[in-house]
Backbone bond lengths (Angstrom), bond angles and torsions (degrees), N, CA, C in turn:
res aa  C-N    CA-C-N  psi(-1)  N-CA   C-N-CA  omega(-1)  CA-C   N-CA-C  phi
1 X - - - 1.470 - - 1.527 108.54 -
2 X 1.352 119.32 129.24 1.463 121.14 -177.44 1.519 111.74 -66.79
3 X 1.341 114.82 149.32 1.456 119.66 178.30 1.516 110.04 -66.01
4 X 1.340 115.49 146.16 1.456 121.06 175.12 1.535 108.80 -63.90
5 X 1.336 116.17 137.86 1.460 121.01 -178.34 1.524 110.57 -61.38
6 X 1.335 116.00 129.55 1.456 121.02 179.97 1.525 108.96 -82.18
7 X 1.338 115.80 123.72 1.460 120.77 -178.59 1.520 110.02 -79.39
8 X 1.343 116.51 128.98 1.452 121.39 179.57 1.515 110.21 -127.61
9 X 1.329 115.38 153.21 1.456 120.74 177.35 1.511 110.14 -143.58
10 X 1.329 115.89 172.03 1.463 121.81 177.91 1.521 108.85 -104.65
11 X 1.323 115.49 115.94 1.467 123.35 -177.96 1.524 108.16 -111.68
12 X 1.343 117.22 134.06 1.460 116.77 177.75 1.521 113.62 -109.31
13 X 1.323 116.55 -6.71 1.469 118.58 175.22 1.523 109.19 -168.33
14 X 1.314 116.06 147.09 1.470 122.29 168.42 1.512 106.24 -129.45
15 X 1.311 115.72 119.11 1.461 121.32 -174.53 1.525 109.71 -115.68
16 X 1.314 115.82 123.53 1.458 120.59 -178.17 1.527 110.72 -97.02
17 X 1.321 115.01 158.90 1.469 122.96 177.02 1.528 112.57 59.69
18 X 1.329 117.34 40.73 1.453 120.06 173.90 1.529 109.40 -85.00
19 X 1.327 116.11 149.91 1.471 119.80 -175.83 1.533 113.05 -130.96
20 X 1.321 118.11 3.26 1.462 119.85 -174.85 1.533 114.03 -110.64
21 X 1.322 118.46 -6.87 1.459 120.42 -175.22 1.521 110.96 -118.35
22 X 1.327 113.94 61.88 1.455 121.09 -177.74 1.510 110.15 122.21
23 X 1.337 117.62 169.80 1.466 120.86 -177.46 1.527 112.79 -71.52
24 X 1.340 116.04 150.87 1.455 121.33 174.58 1.519 113.90 68.65
25 X 1.333 115.17 -166.41 1.465 122.17 177.51 1.532 108.29 -90.83
26 X 1.342 115.85 131.65 1.453 119.61 -169.60 1.524 111.57 -132.64
27 X 1.317 114.55 159.98 1.461 121.49 165.58 1.518 106.68 -104.39
28 X 1.341 115.76 128.08 1.460 120.20 -175.80 1.528 109.70 -111.00
29 X 1.311 115.06 127.86 1.462 122.50 -178.74 1.523 108.33 -109.00
30 X 1.339 116.22 122.13 1.459 121.40 -176.66 1.531 109.45 -103.23
31 X 1.325 116.00 115.30 1.461 122.30 -179.02 1.530 109.60 -95.20
32 X 1.325 115.82 140.53 1.463 121.11 -173.46 1.526 112.04 -82.59
33 X 1.326 115.42 146.27 1.452 122.15 177.67 1.515 112.21 109.39
34 X 1.341 116.38 128.22 1.466 121.02 177.15 1.522 108.65 -146.97
35 X 1.329 116.25 143.82 1.460 120.54 -176.58 1.529 113.61 -98.29
36 X 1.328 118.36 -15.00 1.467 119.15 -173.42 1.529 114.51 -87.34
37 X 1.342 117.02 -37.44 1.469 120.78 179.01 1.534 111.68 57.40
38 X 1.315 118.07 49.82 1.461 121.28 -178.23 1.525 111.06 -62.19
39 X 1.302 115.83 143.37 1.457 122.80 -173.50 1.529 112.42 -58.68
40 X 1.347 117.59 -34.16 1.462 121.62 -175.42 1.527 113.39 -98.87
41 X 1.312 118.00 14.05 1.470 120.79 -178.62 1.525 110.87 -53.02
42 X 1.316 116.29 129.23 1.465 120.67 -179.97 1.524 112.28 -95.37
43 X 1.335 116.90 0.12 1.464 121.68 178.00 1.531 110.04 -125.45
44 X 1.331 117.85 68.39 1.475 119.00 -177.97 1.521 113.04 -62.10
45 X 1.331 117.29 -22.38 1.463 120.49 177.83 1.526 111.87 -69.17
46 X 1.342 116.36 -10.62 1.466 120.71 -179.32 1.522 112.99 -89.43
47 X 1.333 118.36 -13.51 1.466 121.21 -169.52 1.525 112.13 -72.96
48 X 1.323 116.49 -52.69 1.465 121.19 179.58 1.531 109.41 -68.33
49 X 1.317 116.89 133.21 1.467 119.97 -176.57 1.529 112.97 -75.56
50 X 1.337 116.93 -14.36 1.462 120.46 -178.30 1.526 110.87 -104.34
51 X 1.334 117.82 155.74 1.471 119.99 173.89 1.525 110.75 -58.55
52 X 1.330 116.38 148.75 1.461 120.82 -179.50 1.521 109.60 -149.12
53 X 1.324 115.68 163.87 1.466 122.19 -177.09 1.524 109.70 -94.40
54 X 1.323 115.82 131.15 1.458 121.96 170.84 1.518 109.13 -105.98
55 X 1.333 117.06 137.56 1.464 122.28 -177.49 1.531 109.55 -113.10
56 X 1.338 115.93 117.56 1.462 121.67 176.73 1.524 107.34 -107.19
57 X 1.333 114.27 87.20 1.460 120.47 -167.02 1.524 114.19 -65.33
58 X 1.334 118.73 -24.97 1.468 119.52 179.15 1.518 112.15 -70.84
59 X 1.322 117.73 -14.80 1.462 121.23 179.45 1.533 112.78 -89.93
60 X 1.320 115.98 -16.36 1.466 119.87 -175.65 1.531 110.60 -64.85
61 X 1.338 116.87 134.32 1.470 120.75 179.50 1.525 112.13 -96.22
62 X 1.317 116.77 1.73 1.461 120.93 170.66 1.515 115.10 93.66
63 X 1.324 114.83 155.07 1.459 121.72 -177.06 1.530 111.50 -65.60
64 X 1.341 117.30 -32.90 1.468 120.94 -178.39 1.514 111.62 -62.96
65 X 1.340 117.47 -37.29 1.462 121.72 -177.63 1.527 113.26 -98.09
66 X 1.322 116.26 -10.26 1.462 118.32 -174.97 1.533 109.78 -142.61
67 X 1.321 116.95 -93.63 1.460 120.58 178.98 1.506 115.35 75.84
68 X 1.340 117.77 11.57 1.459 120.14 -177.58 1.533 111.98 -62.21
69 X 1.338 116.33 -36.77 1.459 119.07 -176.49 1.528 110.88 -63.40
70 X 1.346 116.80 -38.89 1.472 119.80 177.02 1.525 111.26 -61.60
71 X 1.317 115.11 -38.85 1.462 119.45 -175.65 1.518 112.67 -68.58
72 X 1.352 116.40 -32.62 1.469 118.38 -175.11 1.527 113.03 -97.15
73 X 1.337 117.76 -16.85 1.470 120.29 -177.50 1.531 109.66 -71.92
74 X 1.332 118.19 118.50 1.474 120.07 -176.12 1.528 113.47 -81.27
75 X 1.344 117.48 -8.96 1.466 119.08 -173.68 1.525 113.76 -119.36
76 X 1.335 117.13 3.80 1.460 119.75 179.59 1.511 113.81 65.57
77 X 1.335 116.53 39.07 1.463 120.53 -174.15 1.530 114.18 -89.64
78 X 1.337 117.71 -7.55 1.457 120.62 -178.84 1.533 109.86 -72.95
79 X 1.327 116.20 128.73 1.469 121.40 178.94 1.527 108.34 -108.55
80 X 1.352 116.16 125.57 1.461 120.69 -177.28 1.529 110.92 -121.30
81 X 1.333 115.02 153.27 1.459 119.85 171.51 1.531 108.48 -82.03
82 X 1.317 116.80 175.80 1.467 120.12 -174.00 1.529 113.02 -64.49
83 X 1.336 118.13 -24.81 1.462 120.67 179.34 1.532 112.70 -87.01
84 X 1.342 116.40 2.35 1.449 119.79 173.20 1.506 116.37 94.34
85 X 1.335 117.19 8.68 1.462 119.60 179.32 1.523 110.13 -92.71
86 X 1.326 116.25 139.57 1.461 121.49 179.42 1.519 109.78 -67.99
87 X 1.330 116.23 126.85 1.471 119.76 179.57 1.522 112.50 -121.00
88 X 1.309 117.51 -5.05 1.454 118.17 -179.78 1.515 112.90 179.22
89 X 1.336 113.76 -179.51 1.461 122.94 176.18 1.524 107.45 -124.97
90 X 1.317 116.98 131.64 1.455 120.59 171.88 1.528 106.82 -77.05
91 X 1.314 115.84 101.05 1.466 120.23 -171.16 1.524 112.55 -74.54
92 X 1.322 117.20 -13.05 1.458 120.05 172.41 1.532 110.22 -74.25
93 X 1.329 115.70 -34.19 1.465 120.38 -179.89 1.526 112.86 -86.24
94 X 1.324 116.84 -30.73 1.469 120.88 -174.49 1.525 111.05 -59.05
95 X 1.333 117.28 130.17 1.469 121.97 -179.66 1.530 112.24 -102.78
96 X 1.338 116.57 3.09 1.458 119.79 175.85 1.510 115.17 72.05
97 X 1.317 117.11 34.26 1.469 119.63 178.90 1.525 111.46 -84.59
98 X 1.339 117.30 -23.74 1.466 125.31 176.86 1.530 113.78 62.75
99 X 1.329 116.02 22.85 1.461 118.23 173.89 1.520 110.37 -65.24
100 X 1.328 116.39 -32.52 1.476 120.01 -179.62 1.525 111.48 -66.15
101 X 1.332 117.36 -42.06 1.471 119.73 -179.51 1.521 110.77 -69.66
102 X 1.327 116.41 -32.19 1.468 120.18 -179.46 1.528 112.29 -69.59
103 X 1.336 116.18 -30.22 1.470 119.12 -172.35 1.523 113.32 -101.56
104 X 1.333 118.91 -16.76 1.469 121.06 -174.66 1.530 111.46 -62.58
105 X 1.345 119.44 116.64 1.463 121.36 -176.95 1.523 113.66 -77.78
106 X 1.345 116.64 -16.05 1.467 120.31 -175.82 1.525 112.40 -102.24
107 X 1.316 117.23 2.13 1.467 122.24 -176.28 1.532 112.35 57.57
108 X 1.326 115.61 30.78 1.461 120.00 175.53 1.524 110.57 -77.48
109 X 1.313 116.81 -20.20 1.456 122.78 176.81 1.521 108.34 -116.72
110 X 1.318 115.79 122.81 1.466 121.04 -173.72 1.523 109.62 -123.69
111 X 1.305 115.83 136.74 1.455 120.95 175.58 1.518 109.78 -89.01
112 X 1.333 115.74 116.91 1.452 120.45 175.40 1.526 108.88 -94.80
113 X 1.318 116.25 109.10 1.451 121.14 179.11 1.511 112.12 110.16
114 X 1.318 115.30 131.39 1.459 121.57 -178.13 1.519 108.99 -139.54
115 X 1.330 115.98 132.43 1.456 119.26 175.33 1.526 108.97 -75.06
116 X 1.332 115.60 127.67 1.456 120.85 -179.03 1.519 109.00 -135.60
117 X 1.334 115.30 150.15 1.461 119.82 171.74 1.530 108.59 -84.63
118 X 1.312 115.79 162.23 1.458 120.33 177.32 1.533 110.72 -60.64
119 X 1.320 117.07 -36.26 1.469 120.16 179.49 1.530 111.31 -66.72
120 X 1.326 117.00 -36.63 1.466 120.03 178.09 1.517 110.73 -65.98
121 X 1.318 117.29 -40.15 1.468 120.30 177.49 1.529 110.10 -66.95
122 X 1.311 116.75 -41.37 1.466 120.23 -179.45 1.515 111.85 -63.49
123 X 1.317 117.17 -32.73 1.464 120.33 176.68 1.528 110.24 -59.44
124 X 1.335 116.53 -40.39 1.471 121.31 177.39 1.529 110.71 -67.12
125 X 1.305 116.75 -42.62 1.468 120.82 -178.65 1.519 110.91 -66.15
126 X 1.309 117.13 -44.30 1.472 121.15 -175.74 1.524 112.78 -70.15
127 X 1.318 117.64 -17.05 1.467 120.39 178.51 1.518 111.64 -61.30
128 X 1.331 117.61 -25.63 1.468 121.56 -178.40 1.532 111.75 -114.48
129 X 1.299 116.61 24.66 1.460 120.22 -174.07 1.531 112.79 -59.28
130 X 1.312 117.19 -43.10 1.471 119.70 -177.61 1.530 110.94 -65.96
131 X 1.329 116.77 -40.00 1.464 120.18 177.38 1.520 110.45 -63.53
132 X 1.317 116.58 -41.13 1.464 120.68 177.27 1.521 111.03 -58.61
133 X 1.320 116.75 -48.72 1.461 120.77 -176.96 1.527 111.72 -63.75
134 X 1.322 116.61 -42.47 1.474 119.78 -178.61 1.527 111.72 -65.81
135 X 1.341 116.99 -32.06 1.470 120.35 -175.31 1.527 113.36 -96.93
136 X 1.328 116.75 -4.99 1.456 119.46 -174.69 1.519 112.04 75.00
137 X 1.330 115.83 27.76 1.459 121.14 -176.74 1.519 112.92 -95.14
138 X 1.329 115.74 -150.84 1.452 119.70 -178.40 1.513 111.18 168.30
139 X 1.329 115.72 -147.22 1.458 121.96 -179.04 1.525 109.30 -117.77
140 X 1.334 115.59 135.26 1.463 121.73 176.00 1.519 108.49 -115.98
141 X 1.325 116.04 135.40 1.458 122.15 179.58 1.520 108.60 -112.23
142 X 1.335 113.97 117.63 1.454 120.56 -172.27 1.522 109.41 -128.59
143 X 1.342 116.79 -160.34 1.456 119.51 -178.48 1.514 111.65 -162.50
144 X 1.301 115.25 -147.82 1.432 130.23 13.09 1.535 113.25 44.18
145 X 1.312 113.41 -151.66 1.462 121.58 177.07 1.514 108.45 -121.37
146 X 1.334 115.21 106.47 1.461 120.25 -173.84 1.525 112.69 -61.26
147 X 1.332 118.08 -32.23 1.455 121.36 -174.76 1.525 113.98 -78.73
148 X 1.327 118.22 -4.08 1.461 120.01 174.96 1.524 111.09 -74.88
149 X 1.330 116.94 -34.44 1.473 120.86 175.19 1.529 108.04 -92.65
150 X 1.319 116.24 61.09 1.456 120.76 -165.17 1.528 113.43 -65.35
151 X 1.317 119.06 -41.39 1.471 119.59 -178.03 1.531 111.18 -65.83
152 X 1.321 115.21 -41.11 1.465 120.12 177.76 1.525 109.80 -65.79
153 X 1.328 116.35 -43.99 1.464 120.40 179.51 1.528 111.34 -60.90
154 X 1.311 117.46 -46.02 1.474 120.40 -179.48 1.526 110.85 -61.56
155 X 1.327 116.85 -39.45 1.465 119.78 177.36 1.533 110.95 -60.39
156 X 1.333 116.26 -42.57 1.466 120.43 178.20 1.528 111.63 -66.29
157 X 1.320 116.49 -42.01 1.467 120.48 179.04 1.529 110.65 -62.30
158 X 1.317 116.66 -41.51 1.469 120.46 178.63 1.524 111.21 -63.13
159 X 1.322 115.81 -43.37 1.461 119.58 -179.31 1.531 110.70 -65.19
160 X 1.334 116.83 -38.68 1.469 119.84 176.52 1.523 110.80 -65.06
161 X 1.321 116.62 -42.65 1.471 120.52 177.86 1.531 110.45 -59.24
162 X 1.327 116.35 -39.36 1.457 120.42 178.76 1.517 113.74 -66.05
163 X 1.336 116.98 -21.65 1.463 122.07 178.59 1.532 111.83 -104.64
164 X 1.341 117.15 11.84 1.470 122.72 -179.64 1.526 113.01 58.78
165 X 1.324 115.91 35.45 1.465 121.09 178.25 1.521 108.95 -98.38
166 X 1.320 116.07 125.68 1.466 122.30 178.57 1.521 109.69 -60.91
167 X 1.336 116.93 134.61 1.458 121.19 -177.35 1.519 111.55 -117.34
168 X 1.322 114.55 140.16 1.460 121.61 176.16 1.527 108.00 -131.90
169 X 1.317 116.68 132.21 1.453 121.91 177.92 1.522 108.36 -110.72
170 X 1.329 115.39 122.82 1.461 121.40 178.26 1.526 108.02 -102.13
171 X 1.337 117.16 129.72 1.459 120.47 -171.39 1.521 111.60 -150.96
172 X 1.340 115.03 152.53 1.467 121.37 172.78 1.522 110.77 -96.00
173 X 1.337 117.45 -1.77 1.462 125.54 170.43 1.527 115.47 71.28
174 X 1.320 118.96 4.73 1.463 119.92 177.83 1.531 109.57 -87.87
175 X 1.332 114.56 63.69 1.464 122.43 -177.46 1.522 108.28 -139.46
176 X 1.331 118.12 161.46 1.460 119.69 174.76 1.530 111.13 -58.93
177 X 1.318 116.46 140.73 1.464 121.18 -178.60 1.525 111.31 -56.98
178 X 1.335 116.21 -35.59 1.474 119.01 -178.42 1.534 112.09 -62.74
179 X 1.324 117.57 -26.70 1.462 119.73 175.75 1.523 110.41 -64.48
180 X 1.309 116.25 -43.09 1.464 120.39 177.99 1.520 110.17 -65.38
181 X 1.322 116.50 -41.53 1.469 121.05 179.88 1.529 111.17 -59.67
182 X 1.320 116.82 -35.70 1.472 120.04 178.29 1.530 111.34 -68.35
183 X 1.336 117.07 -33.49 1.468 121.15 -177.04 1.522 113.28 -82.71
184 X 1.328 117.22 -26.81 1.472 121.88 -172.72 1.533 113.93 -53.87
185 X 1.335 120.82 -44.10 1.478 119.52 -175.86 1.530 114.37 -63.03
186 X 1.331 117.14 -17.46 1.471 120.09 -174.30 1.535 112.55 -119.97
187 X 1.320 116.48 12.31 1.472 120.84 -175.86 1.524 110.06 -112.02
188 X 1.346 116.22 130.89 1.465 121.09 -179.37 1.525 112.50 -93.61
189 X 1.336 117.53 -20.60 1.471 121.09 -179.86 1.518 109.28 -157.97
190 X 1.327 115.98 145.66 1.455 121.94 171.23 1.529 109.55 -114.50
191 X 1.316 115.88 143.67 1.458 122.15 166.07 1.527 105.62 -122.34
192 X 1.329 116.77 121.85 1.466 118.01 -178.60 1.529 111.61 -138.04
193 X 1.328 114.05 156.44 1.458 121.93 179.51 1.525 111.00 -92.75
194 X 1.320 115.22 143.33 1.462 121.71 158.28 1.530 104.18 -126.78
195 X 1.313 116.11 120.46 1.462 119.27 -171.23 1.522 113.55 -102.63
196 X 1.311 116.61 -43.72 1.468 120.64 -171.79 1.523 109.43 -153.20
197 X 1.352 116.45 134.60 1.449 120.76 -176.97 1.526 113.06 -85.00
198 X 1.313 117.78 -23.11 1.461 121.58 178.94 1.522 108.97 -89.94
199 X 1.336 116.90 117.18 1.469 119.43 -172.22 1.523 112.83 -66.46
200 X 1.336 117.77 -33.64 1.464 119.13 178.56 1.518 110.75 -68.63
201 X 1.313 117.17 -39.17 1.465 120.28 177.17 1.529 110.33 -67.35
202 X 1.340 116.10 -35.34 1.468 121.42 176.72 1.528 110.43 -56.49
203 X 1.307 116.37 -38.05 1.464 121.24 -178.70 1.526 112.91 -71.44
204 X 1.331 117.67 -14.97 1.470 119.23 179.68 1.521 112.28 -76.81
205 X 1.346 117.84 -18.93 1.468 119.81 179.58 1.521 112.85 -124.27
206 X 1.332 117.61 -5.48 1.458 121.83 179.24 1.528 109.16 -134.00
207 X 1.303 115.41 167.78 1.471 120.33 -174.97 1.522 112.53 -73.73
208 X 1.346 116.85 -23.79 1.455 121.45 -175.86 1.525 110.60 -132.01
209 X 1.340 115.24 168.58 1.454 120.85 172.30 1.521 111.16 -77.19
210 X 1.332 116.30 -169.42 1.469 120.11 -170.75 1.525 114.30 -107.04
211 X 1.335 118.92 4.03 1.461 120.09 -172.85 1.529 112.38 -57.70
212 X 1.316 115.92 -49.13 1.464 120.04 -178.91 1.527 110.91 -65.60
213 X 1.313 117.02 -38.68 1.470 121.64 179.28 1.522 110.79 -58.93
214 X 1.328 116.77 -49.31 1.464 120.35 -176.99 1.522 111.75 -68.06
215 X 1.320 116.89 -39.07 1.468 120.70 177.71 1.530 110.54 -61.85
216 X 1.310 116.97 -43.88 1.461 120.66 -179.90 1.525 112.07 -69.32
217 X 1.330 116.76 -33.79 1.465 120.28 178.13 1.524 110.44 -63.13
218 X 1.327 116.10 -44.29 1.465 120.08 177.74 1.528 110.12 -62.49
219 X 1.322 116.73 -41.57 1.467 120.01 179.55 1.523 111.25 -59.70
220 X 1.317 117.70 -46.12 1.469 120.03 -179.91 1.523 110.37 -60.67
221 X 1.327 117.48 -38.12 1.471 119.79 179.17 1.525 111.70 -64.14
222 X 1.325 116.81 -23.05 1.468 121.27 -179.53 1.521 112.92 -85.23
223 X 1.343 117.57 -15.55 1.473 119.86 -175.97 1.525 112.52 -75.50
224 X 1.329 117.22 -21.74 1.464 120.39 -175.47 1.511 113.21 86.19
225 X 1.336 118.12 -2.77 1.466 121.53 177.71 1.533 108.59 -77.17
226 X 1.325 118.47 132.82 1.468 120.23 177.50 1.527 111.17 -57.03
227 X 1.320 115.95 144.47 1.460 118.96 -178.75 1.530 111.20 -149.95
228 X 1.320 113.89 157.65 1.462 123.24 177.62 1.519 107.61 -123.98
229 X 1.329 116.98 137.37 1.467 121.58 176.33 1.519 108.65 -103.54
230 X 1.326 115.56 137.63 1.468 120.84 174.66 1.521 109.67 -117.03
231 X 1.329 115.00 136.36 1.454 121.70 178.08 1.529 107.99 -120.88
232 X 1.321 118.29 105.81 1.465 119.01 174.73 1.527 108.82 -70.64
233 X 1.327 116.38 119.03 1.465 120.64 -174.27 1.525 108.50 -96.55
234 X 1.341 115.45 99.64 1.455 121.89 -173.93 1.525 108.96 -120.33
235 X 1.334 118.70 112.10 1.467 120.78 179.12 1.519 111.83 -53.54
236 X 1.324 114.92 145.81 1.464 124.49 -179.53 1.527 112.51 73.62
237 X 1.339 116.92 -6.08 1.460 120.51 178.45 1.532 109.23 -125.01
238 X 1.320 117.90 -91.15 1.469 120.58 -179.03 1.523 112.37 -86.94
239 X 1.313 117.12 -17.65 1.461 121.88 -170.60 1.518 114.10 -83.67
240 X 1.349 115.94 67.26 1.462 120.46 175.85 1.521 109.40 -133.11
241 X 1.317 115.66 149.73 1.463 120.40 177.85 1.522 110.39 -63.11
242 X 1.322 116.49 -37.69 1.461 121.18 179.26 1.525 111.23 -58.50
243 X 1.333 116.39 -43.39 1.461 120.39 -179.94 1.520 111.55 -66.32
244 X 1.320 116.97 -43.80 1.467 120.59 -178.10 1.524 110.84 -67.72
245 X 1.319 117.62 -37.67 1.473 120.13 176.72 1.524 110.77 -64.08
246 X 1.337 116.81 -41.89 1.465 120.20 178.72 1.525 110.86 -65.38
247 X 1.316 116.30 -38.31 1.461 121.15 179.22 1.528 110.57 -66.29
248 X 1.309 116.12 -40.76 1.464 121.38 179.03 1.525 110.53 -60.30
249 X 1.330 116.88 -46.62 1.469 120.75 178.46 1.517 110.86 -62.29
250 X 1.316 116.90 -42.86 1.466 121.54 -178.42 1.525 111.05 -61.36
251 X 1.310 117.19 -47.07 1.473 120.84 -178.76 1.529 110.46 -63.72
252 X 1.313 116.85 -45.78 1.465 119.99 -178.03 1.525 112.64 -67.16
253 X 1.330 116.78 -31.76 1.461 120.08 -175.94 1.532 113.59 -89.75
254 X 1.320 117.41 -34.33 1.461 120.74 -169.31 1.527 114.90 -103.72
255 X 1.331 117.73 -27.11 1.460 119.43 -172.67 1.525 110.26 -83.35
256 X 1.344 115.89 131.45 1.462 121.22 -177.21 1.521 111.73 -74.96
257 X 1.339 115.71 -37.72 1.469 120.97 175.34 1.510 107.61 -124.47
258 X 1.323 117.03 140.01 1.457 120.65 -175.91 1.535 110.53 -78.87
259 X 1.323 117.11 151.76 1.476 120.56 -179.43 1.526 112.08 -67.74
260 X 1.325 115.80 155.68 1.462 120.61 172.72 1.527 110.15 -65.56
261 X 1.337 115.33 -33.29 1.459 120.63 -175.41 1.530 108.89 -162.41
262 X 1.318 115.85 148.65 1.464 121.84 170.87 1.518 106.62 -120.58
263 X 1.313 117.20 114.35 1.457 122.50 -172.88 1.527 110.65 -104.18
264 X 1.334 116.42 121.29 1.458 121.05 172.96 1.529 108.57 -88.80
265 X 1.321 116.25 121.28 1.464 121.51 -177.53 1.529 109.79 -105.26
266 X 1.309 116.15 121.62 1.461 120.65 179.24 1.513 110.61 -72.81
267 X 1.327 116.12 136.38 1.455 120.39 175.99 1.527 110.41 -58.96
268 X 1.323 115.74 131.44 1.464 121.37 175.99 1.522 108.26 -127.30
269 X 1.297 114.91 135.84 1.459 120.57 -178.39 1.519 109.00 -78.03
270 X 1.328 115.26 89.66 1.463 121.01 -174.53 1.525 110.11 -126.75
271 X 1.318 115.50 155.50 1.450 121.02 170.64 1.510 116.24 89.57
272 X 1.357 117.76 4.34 1.461 119.61 -175.60 1.530 112.00 -59.52
273 X 1.342 116.66 -41.54 1.461 120.03 -179.09 1.528 111.10 -64.06
274 X 1.334 116.26 -36.17 1.462 119.72 179.74 1.534 111.02 -70.27
275 X 1.313 116.80 -37.69 1.472 119.24 174.59 1.527 109.83 -58.85
276 X 1.332 115.48 -46.46 1.468 120.04 -179.07 1.520 110.47 -61.52
277 X 1.332 117.03 -39.21 1.465 120.18 -179.14 1.520 112.46 -63.64
278 X 1.325 116.60 -24.65 1.459 121.95 -179.19 1.528 112.29 -98.18
279 X 1.327 115.30 2.88 1.464 119.40 179.47 1.517 113.30 73.79
280 X 1.343 116.57 28.36 1.465 121.86 -178.37 1.530 109.42 -116.23
281 X 1.302 117.23 136.49 1.456 121.29 176.57 1.520 109.73 -71.14
282 X 1.339 116.80 133.81 1.467 121.24 -179.69 1.529 109.46 -70.76
283 X 1.342 118.37 116.47 1.463 120.60 -171.67 1.532 115.28 -68.72
284 X 1.343 117.42 -22.70 1.469 120.14 -173.19 1.519 112.96 -108.73
285 X 1.315 117.56 21.09 1.463 121.31 -179.48 1.527 110.50 -68.86
286 X 1.353 115.78 141.65 1.472 122.27 177.33 1.526 111.08 54.25
287 X 1.341 115.85 49.20 1.461 119.86 -177.39 1.516 113.45 -77.16
288 X 1.348 117.04 -22.83 1.459 120.68 176.28 1.513 115.07 77.90
289 X 1.344 118.46 11.26 1.457 120.17 179.96 1.528 110.27 -71.21
290 X 1.295 116.57 136.46 1.463 121.26 176.17 1.529 109.32 -89.61
291 X 1.334 116.21 122.40 1.461 120.26 -176.70 1.526 111.81 -60.20
292 X 1.339 116.71 -39.68 1.457 119.31 -179.09 1.523 110.48 -62.84
293 X 1.321 116.45 -44.65 1.453 120.47 -179.78 1.523 110.90 -63.93
294 X 1.339 116.49 -37.94 1.457 120.31 177.71 1.529 111.39 -59.73
295 X 1.336 116.65 -47.68 1.466 121.02 179.89 1.521 110.55 -61.25
296 X 1.306 116.51 -42.96 1.462 121.82 -179.62 1.530 110.57 -63.04
297 X 1.326 116.33 -46.37 1.461 120.49 179.66 1.519 111.79 -62.01
298 X 1.326 116.63 -42.79 1.457 120.20 -178.05 1.518 111.09 -62.26
299 X 1.308 117.39 -43.94 1.471 119.66 -179.87 1.528 111.10 -64.63
300 X 1.323 117.25 -32.93 1.464 119.91 175.25 1.527 110.78 -66.20
301 X 1.342 116.83 -39.51 1.458 120.31 179.41 1.534 111.26 -70.74
302 X 1.321 116.75 -35.94 1.469 120.57 175.06 1.527 109.61 -59.54
303 X 1.328 116.56 -46.52 1.467 120.40 179.80 1.530 111.35 -63.35
304 X 1.335 116.72 -37.01 1.469 120.57 178.71 1.522 110.22 -59.75
305 X 1.332 116.71 -45.83 1.461 119.82 -179.49 1.527 111.90 -70.95
306 X 1.324 116.21 -38.93 1.470 119.26 178.27 1.522 110.97 -60.38
307 X 1.319 116.19 -41.28 1.465 120.44 179.38 1.524 112.13 -64.97
308 X 1.346 115.73 -19.92 1.461 120.37 176.71 1.528 111.49 -95.06
309 X 1.335 116.88 9.52 1.458 121.30 175.04 1.509 115.32 86.09
310 X 1.342 117.10 17.04 1.466 120.01 -178.84 1.527 110.79 -106.97
311 X 1.358 117.71 145.71 1.472 122.22 -174.35 1.531 112.87 -81.68
312 X 1.317 116.83 66.38 1.465 121.51 -176.65 1.517 110.97 -85.29
313 X 1.346 115.94 145.33 1.464 122.50 177.05 1.531 108.51 -142.55
314 X 1.312 115.91 160.53 1.458 121.14 174.53 1.521 109.41 -93.67
315 X 1.315 117.95 122.14 1.454 121.61 177.72 1.515 113.60 82.12
316 X 1.325 115.17 -165.69 1.468 122.02 -174.10 1.530 112.71 -118.78
317 X 1.346 117.25 11.42 1.464 119.06 -173.28 1.534 113.87 -91.36
318 X 1.336 117.25 -13.90 1.457 119.64 178.20 1.532 109.60 -72.94
319 X 1.342 117.94 124.71 1.473 119.46 -178.42 1.536 111.65 -55.28
320 X 1.320 115.22 140.09 1.457 120.99 177.76 1.525 108.78 -82.83
321 X 1.322 116.74 123.64 1.469 120.17 -178.36 1.528 110.23 -111.72
């Protein structure tokens, strides 16, 4: 009898002892690949569904003292400055063998993304099982977009259910509805984004409009599974009173069960070094946003939603009840 097919996925990070992405103390598994490509994404290494090389050029000790990456690269993809320091990867030439990341002694070359089996991921999750149980925590599956690797995700959710580990799926909802339907039987909580109610405006900062996102959000509200909504509050994009008022009406009118919490997330200028490591220009550099004004605006939007009977909060630090 043939062996059962081993389910594998691409993971770019596993973070233990997280406290902001679901109740209690959690282990968070970040799956690679995202379909939205939001302008302010702070995890650009999560967008591409395949493993890729990140170059941290300030760590390179130079070809004169090292040069190992040149020796092992079969396609000549290493890009150096005139003094011999690695400054990039020619991604047209790179064949994704990752010999350079394996041999670099200075960690100037980093592999973003690792193929793992569900059992390998579960080994990481189970290492903190007692802490999870004592704190009322569990495992959170994030990304990128966790629901794009749906078969791998469902396998992990099933294994967690078999070990009585609370599961939370974090998603931007720009996925086929059937992917969510596959995850629902094994998911204890959802955390999802709603960014912008106007679909044309949604396209100005993301790759797609919002139709699928809103349809899936309504569906999750109908499942009876507890959920949290996150609103990234970004001036000139999602951060308008008009958008928040439209969102408030939509939630009150369309959602069958109300969220446990609606979290307004302040824009933070994060991830610039990671963009540079991937050879991508940071889209939100020199944005000119005033932090004080951002905090003030967010609290006004929280009050707007509260006055409409919705459980809005600023940030992710308020315990989920």
